[in-house]
C-alpha positions in Angstrom: -26.9 13.0 -11.3 -25.5 15.8 -9.1 -27.5 18.7 -8.1 -26.1 22.4 -8.8 -24.8 24.6 -7.6 -22.7 22.7 -5.0 -21.1 24.6 -2.1 -17.7 23.7 -1.8 -16.8 25.5 1.5 -17.9 28.6 3.5 -16.7 30.8 0.5 -16.9 28.7 -2.6 -19.8 27.7 -4.8 -19.4 25.5 -7.8 -21.7 26.0 -10.6 -22.9 23.5 -13.3 -19.9 22.3 -15.3 -20.3 22.5 -19.2 -18.5 21.8 -22.2 -18.2 23.3 -25.5 -16.6 20.9 -28.2 -13.3 19.5 -26.6 -13.2 22.3 -23.7 -14.6 21.6 -20.2 -15.7 24.5 -18.4 -16.0 25.0 -14.6 -17.3 28.0 -12.7 -16.6 28.9 -9.2 -17.8 31.9 -7.2 -16.2 33.2 -4.1 -18.1 35.1 -1.6 -17.3 37.5 1.1 -13.7 38.1 -0.2 -13.0 41.4 -2.0 -10.5 40.8 -4.9 -7.7 42.5 -3.2 -8.2 41.8 0.3 -5.1 39.7 0.4 -2.2 40.6 -1.6 -0.7 37.5 -3.6 -4.2 35.7 -2.8 -4.8 35.2 -6.5 -1.2 33.7 -7.2 -1.5 31.3 -4.4 -4.6 30.1 -5.7 -3.2 29.4 -9.0 -0.2 27.6 -7.3 -2.2 25.2 -5.3 -5.1 24.5 -7.8 -2.8 23.8 -10.8 -0.6 20.9 -9.4 -4.0 19.2 -8.0 -5.6 19.5 -11.4 -2.2 18.3 -13.6 -1.8 15.3 -11.1 -5.3 14.0 -11.5 -4.8 10.9 -13.9 -8.3 11.3 -15.7 -7.4 15.0 -16.3 -4.2 13.9 -17.9 -5.6 11.5 -19.9 -8.0 13.9 -21.4 -5.9 16.6 -22.0 -3.3 13.8 -23.7 -6.4 13.0 -26.0 -6.8 16.7 -27.1 -9.2 18.1 -24.6 -8.6 21.3 -22.5 -10.0 22.7 -19.5 -11.3 26.3 -18.4 -11.6 27.3 -14.8 -13.3 30.6 -14.2 -13.3 32.2 -10.6 -15.7 35.2 -9.8 -16.5 36.9 -6.7 
């Protein structure tokens, strides 16, 4: 069993994942960075996260069987 929350790196904390029906929800908090501190940062994060998630075999299998994932980031 994992302990929550988990510190991912110097800026990112991952809070306890949850599920609602067939939707898995993940919440991350990003500390120390203002939302508009770096132009294009949000788009770069999306570009880096999506391919890694979609290339995971377990995630693909779960999605193919009707589940979905919701990722939320706050600061």
